[in-house]
A tleap script that builds the chain and sets N, CA, C and O, in Angstrom:
source leaprc.protein.ff14SB
mol = sequence {
  NMET GLU PHE TYR PRO VAL LEU THR GLY ARG
  MET LEU GLN ALA ALA LEU VAL LEU VAL ALA
  GLY PRO VAL SER TYR LEU TYR LEU VAL ASP
  TYR PRO PHE SER ASP ARG THR GLY SER LYS
  VAL ARG PRO CYS LEU VAL VAL GLN CYS ASP
  ARG ASN ASN ALA ARG LEU ASP ASP THR ILE
  VAL VAL THR ILE THR SER ARG THR ALA HIE
  ALA THR VAL GLU PRO THR GLU LEU LEU ILE
  ASP THR SER THR PRO PRO GLY LEU GLN SER
  GLY LEU LEU PHE THR SER ALA VAL GLN CYS
  HIE ASN ILE VAL THR VAL ASP GLY ALA PHE
  VAL LEU ARG ARG ILE GLY SER LEU PRO PRO
  ASP MET MET LEU HIE VAL ASN GLU CYS LEU
  LYS SER ALA LEU GLU ILE CHIE
}
set mol.1.N position { 42.240 95.801 179.740 }
set mol.1.CA position { 43.359 95.117 180.781 }
set mol.1.C position { 44.014 95.897 181.628 }
set mol.1.O position { 44.254 97.007 181.152 }
set mol.2.N position { 44.536 95.657 183.121 }
set mol.2.CA position { 44.294 96.490 184.263 }
set mol.2.C position { 45.907 95.273 184.338 }
set mol.2.O position { 46.149 94.104 184.037 }
set mol.3.N position { 46.733 96.570 184.985 }
set mol.3.CA position { 47.589 95.913 185.820 }
set mol.3.C position { 48.678 96.641 186.723 }
set mol.3.O position { 48.953 97.701 186.161 }
set mol.4.N position { 49.400 96.498 187.886 }
set mol.4.CA position { 49.767 97.738 188.547 }
set mol.4.C position { 51.386 96.951 189.507 }
set mol.4.O position { 51.531 96.010 190.288 }
set mol.5.N position { 52.249 97.903 188.925 }
set mol.5.CA position { 53.362 97.249 189.685 }
set mol.5.C position { 53.039 97.224 191.351 }
set mol.5.O position { 52.140 97.610 192.099 }
set mol.6.N position { 54.181 96.609 191.443 }
set mol.6.CA position { 53.449 96.153 192.784 }
set mol.6.C position { 55.401 96.562 193.683 }
set mol.6.O position { 55.939 95.734 194.418 }
set mol.7.N position { 55.865 97.550 193.437 }
set mol.7.CA position { 57.383 97.520 194.048 }
set mol.7.C position { 57.154 99.232 194.941 }
set mol.7.O position { 57.903 100.207 194.875 }
set mol.8.N position { 56.015 99.095 195.624 }
set mol.8.CA position { 55.870 100.394 196.779 }
set mol.8.C position { 55.508 100.185 198.080 }
set mol.8.O position { 54.886 99.204 198.487 }
set mol.9.N position { 55.842 100.976 198.638 }
set mol.9.CA position { 55.581 100.722 199.774 }
set mol.9.C position { 55.356 99.990 201.088 }
set mol.9.O position { 55.619 100.673 202.078 }
set mol.10.N position { 55.147 99.386 201.201 }
set mol.10.CA position { 53.922 98.037 202.479 }
set mol.10.C position { 54.152 96.730 201.455 }
set mol.10.O position { 54.532 95.671 201.954 }
set mol.11.N position { 53.900 96.831 199.918 }
set mol.11.CA position { 54.106 95.593 199.063 }
set mol.11.C position { 55.850 95.124 198.979 }
set mol.11.O position { 56.230 93.953 198.987 }
set mol.12.N position { 57.052 96.729 198.875 }
set mol.12.CA position { 57.898 95.684 199.294 }
set mol.12.C position { 58.230 94.642 200.237 }
set mol.12.O position { 59.092 93.809 199.958 }
set mol.13.N position { 57.564 94.630 201.409 }
set mol.13.CA position { 58.199 94.327 202.323 }
set mol.13.C position { 56.789 93.082 202.256 }
set mol.13.O position { 57.327 92.020 202.570 }
set mol.14.N position { 55.402 92.835 202.007 }
set mol.14.CA position { 54.781 91.773 201.461 }
set mol.14.C position { 55.569 90.785 201.452 }
set mol.14.O position { 55.860 89.924 202.283 }
set mol.15.N position { 56.119 91.181 199.630 }
set mol.15.CA position { 56.727 90.423 199.111 }
set mol.15.C position { 57.590 89.024 199.452 }
set mol.15.O position { 57.627 88.095 198.645 }
set mol.16.N position { 58.115 88.994 200.437 }
set mol.16.CA position { 58.946 88.074 201.702 }
set mol.16.C position { 57.803 87.382 201.688 }
set mol.16.O position { 57.858 86.326 201.059 }
set mol.17.N position { 56.622 87.698 202.270 }
set mol.17.CA position { 55.706 86.883 203.506 }
set mol.17.C position { 54.919 86.110 201.898 }
set mol.17.O position { 54.218 85.103 201.991 }
set mol.18.N position { 55.115 86.588 200.942 }
set mol.18.CA position { 53.938 85.751 199.546 }
set mol.18.C position { 54.385 84.585 199.485 }
set mol.18.O position { 53.337 83.943 199.557 }
set mol.19.N position { 55.407 83.655 199.383 }
set mol.19.CA position { 55.772 83.085 198.958 }
set mol.19.C position { 55.960 81.782 200.398 }
set mol.19.O position { 56.248 80.589 200.311 }
set mol.20.N position { 55.655 82.640 201.643 }
set mol.20.CA position { 55.674 81.738 203.034 }
set mol.20.C position { 54.810 80.195 202.865 }
set mol.20.O position { 55.203 79.341 203.659 }
set mol.21.N position { 53.681 79.759 201.917 }
set mol.21.CA position { 53.384 78.654 201.896 }
set mol.21.C position { 54.017 77.335 201.659 }
set mol.21.O position { 54.959 77.483 200.881 }
set mol.22.N position { 53.865 76.111 202.026 }
set mol.22.CA position { 54.774 75.336 201.904 }
set mol.22.C position { 54.685 75.081 200.187 }
set mol.22.O position { 55.788 75.209 199.657 }
set mol.23.N position { 53.902 74.846 199.526 }
set mol.23.CA position { 54.241 75.341 197.297 }
set mol.23.C position { 53.375 76.428 197.566 }
set mol.23.O position { 52.755 76.956 198.489 }
set mol.24.N position { 53.618 76.535 196.279 }
set mol.24.CA position { 53.046 77.518 195.451 }
set mol.24.C position { 52.831 77.242 193.979 }
set mol.24.O position { 53.554 76.403 193.441 }
set mol.25.N position { 51.996 77.809 193.347 }
set mol.25.CA position { 51.534 77.427 191.821 }
set mol.25.C position { 51.932 78.163 190.944 }
set mol.25.O position { 52.267 79.345 191.027 }
set mol.26.N position { 51.896 77.088 189.556 }
set mol.26.CA position { 52.586 78.129 188.422 }
set mol.26.C position { 51.022 77.948 187.657 }
set mol.26.O position { 50.359 76.921 187.514 }
set mol.27.N position { 50.770 79.122 187.304 }
set mol.27.CA position { 49.470 79.289 186.201 }
set mol.27.C position { 50.174 79.846 184.630 }
set mol.27.O position { 51.262 80.278 184.251 }
set mol.28.N position { 48.888 79.553 184.046 }
set mol.28.CA position { 49.034 80.087 182.214 }
set mol.28.C position { 48.268 81.753 182.758 }
set mol.28.O position { 47.175 81.782 183.324 }
set mol.29.N position { 48.917 82.765 182.513 }
set mol.29.CA position { 47.914 84.210 182.659 }
set mol.29.C position { 48.014 84.473 181.154 }
set mol.29.O position { 48.589 83.969 180.189 }
set mol.30.N position { 46.973 85.761 181.468 }
set mol.30.CA position { 47.135 86.656 180.230 }
set mol.30.C position { 48.054 87.696 180.799 }
set mol.30.O position { 47.954 88.339 181.844 }
set mol.31.N position { 48.739 87.704 180.101 }
set mol.31.CA position { 50.023 88.468 180.920 }
set mol.31.C position { 50.774 90.226 180.543 }
set mol.31.O position { 51.944 90.415 180.211 }
set mol.32.N position { 49.978 91.032 180.676 }
set mol.32.CA position { 50.139 92.417 180.126 }
set mol.32.C position { 51.690 92.346 179.588 }
set mol.32.O position { 52.614 91.668 180.037 }
set mol.33.N position { 51.679 93.383 178.338 }
set mol.33.CA position { 53.314 93.913 178.097 }
set mol.33.C position { 53.161 94.928 178.962 }
set mol.33.O position { 52.163 95.356 179.542 }
set mol.34.N position { 54.587 95.342 178.969 }
set mol.34.CA position { 55.045 96.522 180.187 }
set mol.34.C position { 54.270 97.674 179.348 }
set mol.34.O position { 53.372 98.240 179.971 }
set mol.35.N position { 54.555 98.185 177.720 }
set mol.35.CA position { 54.163 98.776 177.189 }
set mol.35.C position { 52.672 99.451 177.519 }
set mol.35.O position { 52.413 100.654 177.510 }
set mol.36.N position { 51.580 98.127 177.872 }
set mol.36.CA position { 50.673 98.586 177.501 }
set mol.36.C position { 49.926 98.047 176.341 }
set mol.36.O position { 48.700 97.934 176.365 }
set mol.37.N position { 50.736 97.676 175.214 }
set mol.37.CA position { 50.056 97.444 173.823 }
set mol.37.C position { 49.252 95.790 174.185 }
set mol.37.O position { 48.682 95.514 173.130 }
set mol.38.N position { 49.097 95.104 174.791 }
set mol.38.CA position { 48.482 93.769 174.535 }
set mol.38.C position { 49.178 92.988 175.493 }
set mol.38.O position { 49.666 93.410 176.541 }
set mol.39.N position { 49.189 92.088 175.165 }
set mol.39.CA position { 49.495 90.972 176.434 }
set mol.39.C position { 49.865 89.532 175.946 }
set mol.39.O position { 49.715 89.487 174.725 }
set mol.40.N position { 50.255 88.452 176.411 }
set mol.40.CA position { 50.870 87.435 176.088 }
set mol.40.C position { 50.726 85.973 176.849 }
set mol.40.O position { 51.634 85.767 177.653 }
set mol.41.N position { 49.785 84.976 176.736 }
set mol.41.CA position { 49.746 84.078 177.375 }
set mol.41.C position { 50.504 83.000 177.766 }
set mol.41.O position { 50.627 81.978 177.092 }
set mol.42.N position { 51.274 83.295 179.375 }
set mol.42.CA position { 52.703 82.749 179.639 }
set mol.42.C position { 52.995 82.265 180.890 }
set mol.42.O position { 52.483 83.023 181.715 }
set mol.43.N position { 53.679 81.199 181.512 }
set mol.43.CA position { 53.473 81.239 182.467 }
set mol.43.C position { 54.117 81.760 183.127 }
set mol.43.O position { 55.233 82.216 182.878 }
set mol.44.N position { 53.059 81.813 184.876 }
set mol.44.CA position { 53.666 82.722 185.621 }
set mol.44.C position { 53.846 82.056 187.190 }
set mol.44.O position { 53.213 81.002 187.133 }
set mol.45.N position { 54.280 82.159 188.222 }
set mol.45.CA position { 54.482 82.365 189.550 }
set mol.45.C position { 53.772 83.035 190.489 }
set mol.45.O position { 53.948 84.230 190.726 }
set mol.46.N position { 52.792 82.181 191.172 }
set mol.46.CA position { 52.499 83.140 192.024 }
set mol.46.C position { 52.666 83.127 193.427 }
set mol.46.O position { 52.490 82.300 194.322 }
set mol.47.N position { 53.175 84.634 193.325 }
set mol.47.CA position { 54.117 84.602 195.245 }
set mol.47.C position { 52.979 85.770 195.928 }
set mol.47.O position { 53.385 86.875 196.288 }
set mol.48.N position { 51.107 85.256 196.086 }
set mol.48.CA position { 50.901 86.082 197.024 }
set mol.48.C position { 50.667 84.873 197.939 }
set mol.48.O position { 50.646 83.667 197.693 }
set mol.49.N position { 50.456 85.735 199.339 }
set mol.49.CA position { 49.646 84.518 199.977 }
set mol.49.C position { 48.329 83.902 199.951 }
set mol.49.O position { 47.576 84.418 199.126 }
set mol.50.N position { 47.836 82.927 200.637 }
set mol.50.CA position { 46.450 81.787 200.866 }
set mol.50.C position { 45.471 83.184 200.973 }
set mol.50.O position { 44.661 83.427 200.079 }
set mol.51.N position { 45.626 84.066 202.142 }
set mol.51.CA position { 44.921 84.925 202.673 }
set mol.51.C position { 44.544 85.730 201.769 }
set mol.51.O position { 43.347 86.008 201.688 }
set mol.52.N position { 45.235 86.141 201.116 }
set mol.52.CA position { 45.175 87.417 200.075 }
set mol.52.C position { 44.457 86.613 198.594 }
set mol.52.O position { 43.718 87.314 197.903 }
set mol.53.N position { 44.628 85.624 198.304 }
set mol.53.CA position { 44.134 84.790 197.214 }
set mol.53.C position { 42.468 84.965 197.453 }
set mol.53.O position { 41.636 85.515 196.732 }
set mol.54.N position { 42.296 84.199 198.901 }
set mol.54.CA position { 41.080 84.327 198.970 }
set mol.54.C position { 40.121 85.707 199.267 }
set mol.54.O position { 39.008 85.428 199.713 }
set mol.55.N position { 40.367 86.965 199.104 }
set mol.55.CA position { 40.494 87.824 199.774 }
set mol.55.C position { 40.165 89.244 198.676 }
set mol.55.O position { 39.476 90.259 198.783 }
set mol.56.N position { 40.898 88.779 197.809 }
set mol.56.CA position { 41.529 89.706 196.513 }
set mol.56.C position { 41.256 89.530 195.319 }
set mol.56.O position { 41.882 88.667 194.703 }
set mol.57.N position { 40.258 90.289 194.675 }
set mol.57.CA position { 40.856 89.836 192.780 }
set mol.57.C position { 41.353 89.964 191.912 }
set mol.57.O position { 40.993 89.771 190.751 }
set mol.58.N position { 42.888 90.551 192.604 }
set mol.58.CA position { 43.731 90.970 192.292 }
set mol.58.C position { 44.708 89.766 192.370 }
set mol.58.O position { 44.287 89.097 193.314 }
set mol.59.N position { 45.959 89.069 191.775 }
set mol.59.CA position { 47.079 88.143 192.018 }
set mol.59.C position { 48.725 88.449 191.700 }
set mol.59.O position { 49.175 88.803 190.611 }
set mol.60.N position { 49.171 88.313 192.424 }
set mol.60.CA position { 50.249 88.731 192.605 }
set mol.60.C position { 51.452 87.890 191.914 }
set mol.60.O position { 51.791 86.832 192.444 }
set mol.61.N position { 52.240 88.443 190.485 }
set mol.61.CA position { 53.011 86.923 190.043 }
set mol.61.C position { 54.296 87.825 189.236 }
set mol.61.O position { 54.469 88.931 188.724 }
set mol.62.N position { 55.127 86.411 189.531 }
set mol.62.CA position { 56.187 86.555 188.911 }
set mol.62.C position { 56.259 86.096 187.218 }
set mol.62.O position { 55.363 85.501 186.620 }
set mol.63.N position { 57.500 86.520 186.673 }
set mol.63.CA position { 56.974 85.923 185.611 }
set mol.63.C position { 58.135 84.433 185.430 }
set mol.63.O position { 58.937 84.127 186.314 }
set mol.64.N position { 57.986 83.679 184.136 }
set mol.64.CA position { 58.305 82.413 183.737 }
set mol.64.C position { 59.342 82.386 182.684 }
set mol.64.O position { 59.112 81.224 183.016 }
set mol.65.N position { 59.924 82.430 182.088 }
set mol.65.CA position { 60.559 82.265 180.735 }
set mol.65.C position { 61.417 81.444 180.378 }
set mol.65.O position { 62.013 80.788 181.233 }
set mol.66.N position { 61.649 81.306 179.191 }
set mol.66.CA position { 62.184 79.521 178.568 }
set mol.66.C position { 63.830 80.417 178.247 }
set mol.66.O position { 64.740 79.610 178.056 }
set mol.67.N position { 64.214 81.723 178.184 }
set mol.67.CA position { 65.208 81.923 178.437 }
set mol.67.C position { 65.996 81.655 179.406 }
set mol.67.O position { 65.194 81.502 180.327 }
set mol.68.N position { 67.177 81.466 179.901 }
set mol.68.CA position { 67.503 80.922 181.262 }
set mol.68.C position { 69.052 81.263 181.034 }
set mol.68.O position { 69.684 80.803 181.985 }
set mol.69.N position { 69.738 81.788 180.280 }
set mol.69.CA position { 71.180 82.189 180.187 }
set mol.69.C position { 71.959 82.793 181.295 }
set mol.69.O position { 73.115 82.550 181.644 }
set mol.70.N position { 70.967 83.753 181.850 }
set mol.70.CA position { 71.524 84.349 182.965 }
set mol.70.C position { 70.950 83.743 184.531 }
set mol.70.O position { 71.338 84.196 185.608 }
set mol.71.N position { 69.780 82.440 184.342 }
set mol.71.CA position { 69.416 82.115 185.503 }
set mol.71.C position { 69.963 81.223 186.208 }
set mol.71.O position { 69.239 80.631 187.009 }
set mol.72.N position { 71.582 80.817 186.109 }
set mol.72.CA position { 72.330 80.291 187.360 }
set mol.72.C position { 73.370 81.633 187.730 }
set mol.72.O position { 73.740 81.481 188.894 }
set mol.73.N position { 73.770 82.482 187.329 }
set mol.73.CA position { 74.562 83.742 187.578 }
set mol.73.C position { 73.644 84.947 188.001 }
set mol.73.O position { 74.045 85.802 188.790 }
set mol.74.N position { 72.352 84.970 187.419 }
set mol.74.CA position { 71.806 86.382 188.530 }
set mol.74.C position { 70.938 85.626 189.641 }
set mol.74.O position { 70.090 84.734 189.625 }
set mol.75.N position { 71.550 86.402 190.596 }
set mol.75.CA position { 70.508 86.357 191.549 }
set mol.75.C position { 68.794 86.254 192.155 }
set mol.75.O position { 68.235 85.660 193.076 }
set mol.76.N position { 68.346 87.264 190.976 }
set mol.76.CA position { 66.651 87.355 191.195 }
set mol.76.C position { 66.023 86.476 190.586 }
set mol.76.O position { 64.806 86.414 190.760 }
set mol.77.N position { 66.962 85.153 189.324 }
set mol.77.CA position { 66.394 84.266 188.941 }
set mol.77.C position { 66.535 83.198 189.260 }
set mol.77.O position { 67.641 82.900 189.712 }
set mol.78.N position { 65.467 82.139 189.165 }
set mol.78.CA position { 65.654 80.809 189.571 }
set mol.78.C position { 65.891 79.684 188.442 }
set mol.78.O position { 65.000 79.744 187.595 }
set mol.79.N position { 66.590 78.942 188.256 }
set mol.79.CA position { 66.246 78.120 187.135 }
set mol.79.C position { 65.047 76.457 187.719 }
set mol.79.O position { 64.914 75.776 188.737 }
set mol.80.N position { 64.380 76.512 186.157 }
set mol.80.CA position { 63.679 75.347 186.441 }
set mol.80.C position { 63.770 74.360 185.374 }
set mol.80.O position { 63.395 74.359 184.201 }
set mol.81.N position { 64.627 73.171 186.419 }
set mol.81.CA position { 64.814 72.747 185.043 }
set mol.81.C position { 63.696 70.781 184.972 }
set mol.81.O position { 63.700 69.786 185.697 }
set mol.82.N position { 63.177 71.056 184.078 }
set mol.82.CA position { 61.889 70.347 183.398 }
set mol.82.C position { 62.958 68.702 183.483 }
set mol.82.O position { 62.135 67.798 183.632 }
set mol.83.N position { 64.005 68.262 183.451 }
set mol.83.CA position { 64.280 66.632 183.845 }
set mol.83.C position { 64.179 66.061 185.004 }
set mol.83.O position { 63.986 64.885 185.312 }
set mol.84.N position { 64.398 67.452 185.912 }
set mol.84.CA position { 64.539 67.180 187.856 }
set mol.84.C position { 63.070 66.311 187.954 }
set mol.84.O position { 62.515 65.925 186.925 }
set mol.85.N position { 62.551 66.069 189.199 }
set mol.85.CA position { 61.213 66.355 189.722 }
set mol.85.C position { 60.807 67.546 189.645 }
set mol.85.O position { 59.957 68.054 188.914 }
set mol.86.N position { 61.567 68.042 190.570 }
set mol.86.CA position { 60.717 69.573 190.717 }
set mol.86.C position { 60.049 70.674 189.248 }
set mol.86.O position { 59.283 71.618 189.052 }
set mol.87.N position { 61.100 69.613 188.407 }
set mol.87.CA position { 61.160 70.877 186.769 }
set mol.87.C position { 59.550 70.343 186.399 }
set mol.87.O position { 58.519 70.890 186.007 }
set mol.88.N position { 60.076 68.600 186.853 }
set mol.88.CA position { 58.353 67.531 186.140 }
set mol.88.C position { 57.111 68.347 186.766 }
set mol.88.O position { 56.060 68.745 186.264 }
set mol.89.N position { 57.788 68.457 188.392 }
set mol.89.CA position { 56.250 69.169 189.090 }
set mol.89.C position { 55.670 70.660 188.656 }
set mol.89.O position { 54.809 71.431 189.078 }
set mol.90.N position { 56.296 70.641 187.951 }
set mol.90.CA position { 56.281 72.694 187.577 }
set mol.90.C position { 54.686 72.332 186.288 }
set mol.90.O position { 53.559 72.774 186.066 }
set mol.91.N position { 55.391 71.536 185.913 }
set mol.91.CA position { 53.990 71.744 184.866 }
set mol.91.C position { 55.046 72.169 183.539 }
set mol.91.O position { 54.700 71.730 182.442 }
set mol.92.N position { 55.939 72.755 183.582 }
set mol.92.CA position { 56.422 73.588 182.313 }
set mol.92.C position { 56.877 72.844 181.161 }
set mol.92.O position { 57.136 71.641 181.203 }
set mol.93.N position { 56.936 73.295 180.521 }
set mol.93.CA position { 57.358 72.260 178.786 }
set mol.93.C position { 58.581 72.554 178.666 }
set mol.93.O position { 59.207 71.494 178.658 }
set mol.94.N position { 59.388 73.583 178.551 }
set mol.94.CA position { 60.456 73.497 179.162 }
set mol.94.C position { 61.092 74.241 179.766 }
set mol.94.O position { 60.627 75.327 180.112 }
set mol.95.N position { 62.871 73.694 180.186 }
set mol.95.CA position { 63.260 74.400 181.421 }
set mol.95.C position { 63.746 75.965 181.031 }
set mol.95.O position { 64.358 76.642 180.205 }
set mol.96.N position { 62.835 76.002 182.532 }
set mol.96.CA position { 62.853 77.807 182.179 }
set mol.96.C position { 63.141 78.870 183.414 }
set mol.96.O position { 63.238 78.252 184.474 }
set mol.97.N position { 63.262 79.916 183.527 }
set mol.97.CA position { 64.128 80.816 185.259 }
set mol.97.C position { 62.843 81.349 185.292 }
set mol.97.O position { 62.063 81.563 184.365 }
set mol.98.N position { 62.717 81.557 186.651 }
set mol.98.CA position { 61.468 82.125 187.119 }
set mol.98.C position { 62.271 83.434 187.873 }
set mol.98.O position { 62.979 83.304 188.872 }
set mol.99.N position { 61.921 85.087 186.970 }
set mol.99.CA position { 62.368 86.218 186.906 }
set mol.99.C position { 61.618 87.150 187.742 }
set mol.99.O position { 60.814 87.953 187.269 }
set mol.100.N position { 61.916 87.026 189.153 }
set mol.100.CA position { 61.326 87.467 190.360 }
set mol.100.C position { 62.081 89.016 190.440 }
set mol.100.O position { 62.141 89.532 191.556 }
set mol.101.N position { 62.594 89.677 189.390 }
set mol.101.CA position { 62.752 91.193 189.045 }
set mol.101.C position { 61.789 92.119 188.169 }
set mol.101.O position { 61.814 93.258 187.703 }
set mol.102.N position { 60.499 90.476 188.206 }
set mol.102.CA position { 59.311 90.666 187.003 }
set mol.102.C position { 58.352 90.911 187.848 }
set mol.102.O position { 57.707 89.862 187.827 }
set mol.103.N position { 57.777 91.706 188.669 }
set mol.103.CA position { 56.860 91.290 190.126 }
set mol.103.C position { 55.604 92.353 189.054 }
set mol.103.O position { 55.844 93.467 188.589 }
set mol.104.N position { 54.475 91.663 188.927 }
set mol.104.CA position { 53.450 92.200 188.278 }
set mol.104.C position { 52.371 91.891 189.005 }
set mol.104.O position { 52.502 90.735 189.408 }
set mol.105.N position { 51.050 92.521 189.479 }
set mol.105.CA position { 49.565 92.200 190.255 }
set mol.105.C position { 48.777 92.601 188.658 }
set mol.105.O position { 48.950 93.573 187.923 }
set mol.106.N position { 47.623 91.071 188.485 }
set mol.106.CA position { 47.035 91.027 187.400 }
set mol.106.C position { 45.608 90.807 188.246 }
set mol.106.O position { 45.390 90.135 189.255 }
set mol.107.N position { 45.047 91.336 187.729 }
set mol.107.CA position { 43.336 90.948 188.190 }
set mol.107.C position { 42.981 90.081 187.620 }
set mol.107.O position { 42.734 89.998 186.417 }
set mol.108.N position { 42.889 89.056 188.703 }
set mol.108.CA position { 42.569 87.764 189.128 }
set mol.108.C position { 42.182 87.000 187.363 }
set mol.108.O position { 42.965 86.336 186.684 }
set mol.109.N position { 40.910 87.346 187.054 }
set mol.109.CA position { 40.289 87.388 185.603 }
set mol.109.C position { 41.411 86.745 184.419 }
set mol.109.O position { 41.192 85.790 183.674 }
set mol.110.N position { 42.711 87.606 184.496 }
set mol.110.CA position { 43.583 86.796 183.572 }
set mol.110.C position { 44.469 86.129 183.993 }
set mol.110.O position { 45.468 86.192 183.277 }
set mol.111.N position { 44.606 85.242 185.208 }
set mol.111.CA position { 45.193 84.019 185.476 }
set mol.111.C position { 43.698 83.096 185.268 }
set mol.111.O position { 42.626 83.058 185.872 }
set mol.112.N position { 44.417 82.224 183.780 }
set mol.112.CA position { 43.690 81.141 183.125 }
set mol.112.C position { 43.747 79.730 183.999 }
set mol.112.O position { 42.764 79.535 184.714 }
set mol.113.N position { 44.555 78.955 184.012 }
set mol.113.CA position { 44.408 77.857 184.483 }
set mol.113.C position { 46.110 77.305 185.144 }
set mol.113.O position { 47.276 77.507 184.805 }
set mol.114.N position { 45.423 76.541 186.224 }
set mol.114.CA position { 46.646 75.974 186.946 }
set mol.114.C position { 48.134 74.977 185.792 }
set mol.114.O position { 47.767 74.541 184.701 }
set mol.115.N position { 48.954 74.860 186.032 }
set mol.115.CA position { 49.593 73.905 185.171 }
set mol.115.C position { 50.935 73.235 186.750 }
set mol.115.O position { 51.925 72.609 186.371 }
set mol.116.N position { 50.880 73.306 187.209 }
set mol.116.CA position { 51.839 73.004 188.472 }
set mol.116.C position { 52.266 73.693 190.347 }
set mol.116.O position { 51.704 74.122 191.354 }
set mol.117.N position { 53.260 73.464 189.947 }
set mol.117.CA position { 53.463 74.045 191.731 }
set mol.117.C position { 55.170 73.937 191.589 }
set mol.117.O position { 55.856 73.777 190.580 }
set mol.118.N position { 55.465 74.054 192.661 }
set mol.118.CA position { 56.760 73.672 193.095 }
set mol.118.C position { 56.954 73.606 194.394 }
set mol.118.O position { 56.240 74.284 195.133 }
set mol.119.N position { 57.967 72.769 194.920 }
set mol.119.CA position { 57.988 72.148 196.279 }
set mol.119.C position { 58.702 73.313 197.420 }
set mol.119.O position { 59.634 74.106 197.292 }
set mol.120.N position { 58.167 73.125 198.088 }
set mol.120.CA position { 59.297 73.888 199.528 }
set mol.120.C position { 60.191 74.375 199.493 }
set mol.120.O position { 60.362 75.534 199.872 }
set mol.121.N position { 61.188 73.509 198.945 }
set mol.121.CA position { 62.623 73.862 199.014 }
set mol.121.C position { 63.353 74.946 197.740 }
set mol.121.O position { 64.336 75.686 197.759 }
set mol.122.N position { 62.378 74.626 196.733 }
set mol.122.CA position { 62.749 75.627 195.803 }
set mol.122.C position { 61.908 76.980 196.478 }
set mol.122.O position { 62.536 78.022 196.664 }
set mol.123.N position { 60.643 76.899 196.783 }
set mol.123.CA position { 59.899 78.074 197.063 }
set mol.123.C position { 60.983 79.101 198.160 }
set mol.123.O position { 60.810 80.306 198.340 }
set mol.124.N position { 62.115 78.249 198.809 }
set mol.124.CA position { 62.705 78.724 200.094 }
set mol.124.C position { 63.874 79.543 198.852 }
set mol.124.O position { 64.383 80.609 199.196 }
set mol.125.N position { 64.126 79.108 197.822 }
set mol.125.CA position { 65.120 80.404 196.858 }
set mol.125.C position { 64.316 81.273 195.851 }
set mol.125.O position { 64.619 82.278 195.208 }
set mol.126.N position { 63.157 80.509 195.943 }
set mol.126.CA position { 62.210 82.149 194.986 }
set mol.126.C position { 61.991 83.580 196.502 }
set mol.126.O position { 61.849 84.803 196.494 }
set mol.127.N position { 62.060 82.730 197.371 }
set mol.127.CA position { 62.350 83.604 198.615 }
set mol.127.C position { 64.148 84.823 198.460 }
set mol.127.O position { 64.440 85.999 198.677 }
set mol.128.N position { 64.464 84.262 198.240 }
set mol.128.CA position { 65.737 84.211 198.378 }
set mol.128.C position { 66.238 85.570 196.626 }
set mol.128.O position { 67.079 86.423 196.343 }
set mol.129.N position { 64.902 84.829 195.936 }
set mol.129.CA position { 65.698 85.749 194.540 }
set mol.129.C position { 64.476 86.930 194.744 }
set mol.129.O position { 64.484 87.785 193.858 }
set mol.130.N position { 63.635 87.057 195.588 }
set mol.130.CA position { 62.982 88.928 195.464 }
set mol.130.C position { 63.089 89.362 196.788 }
set mol.130.O position { 62.215 90.150 197.146 }
set mol.131.N position { 63.849 89.080 197.519 }
set mol.131.CA position { 64.724 89.505 198.671 }
set mol.131.C position { 65.915 90.141 197.423 }
set mol.131.O position { 66.385 91.108 198.022 }
set mol.132.N position { 66.319 90.110 196.623 }
set mol.132.CA position { 67.502 90.486 195.981 }
set mol.132.C position { 67.224 91.249 195.143 }
set mol.132.O position { 67.980 92.208 194.987 }
set mol.133.N position { 66.043 91.112 194.294 }
set mol.133.CA position { 65.468 91.733 193.744 }
set mol.133.C position { 64.706 93.028 193.895 }
set mol.133.O position { 64.524 93.792 192.947 }
set mol.134.N position { 64.171 93.296 195.391 }
set mol.134.CA position { 64.127 94.155 195.920 }
set mol.134.C position { 64.564 94.661 196.717 }
set mol.134.O position { 64.065 95.499 197.468 }
set mol.135.N position { 66.086 94.021 196.679 }
set mol.135.CA position { 67.096 94.183 197.948 }
set mol.135.C position { 66.323 94.656 199.851 }
set mol.135.O position { 66.163 95.665 200.537 }
set mol.136.N position { 66.168 93.739 199.910 }
set mol.136.CA position { 65.369 93.816 201.339 }
set mol.136.C position { 66.634 92.568 201.790 }
set mol.136.O position { 66.963 91.528 201.219 }
set mol.137.N position { 66.939 92.969 202.576 }
set mol.137.CA position { 68.689 91.845 203.634 }
set mol.137.C position { 67.441 91.958 204.978 }
set mol.137.O position { 67.684 91.486 206.088 }
savepdb mol mol.pdb
quit
């Protein structure tokens, strides 16, 4: 399994363009551990533009976690409450947090299946979380 951090050069600027579309999809991904000792299937949000989805084998994602303690105070996280219409649309089983500080590129073969999506207003919040994570103002 190969994965590459996406926090260098032009990719920093690209992160702001990645979620420009009207909706973005959540997928189950065979997500690599940071120490490369293995992986775990977990929900992730694709933050890559449609153009790159069509032309590249790799996919840029941010992680989603059920640990939500910091989601309301951390500017790099977005709370997805599964009791709300956007939360139901997400396909997540539990109220969760999108972790925009955890950006990774994974081979498309490890993106297993789509579970849901986020509406445009939530994607605007994701944009702000990415800007905060990358310190782009």
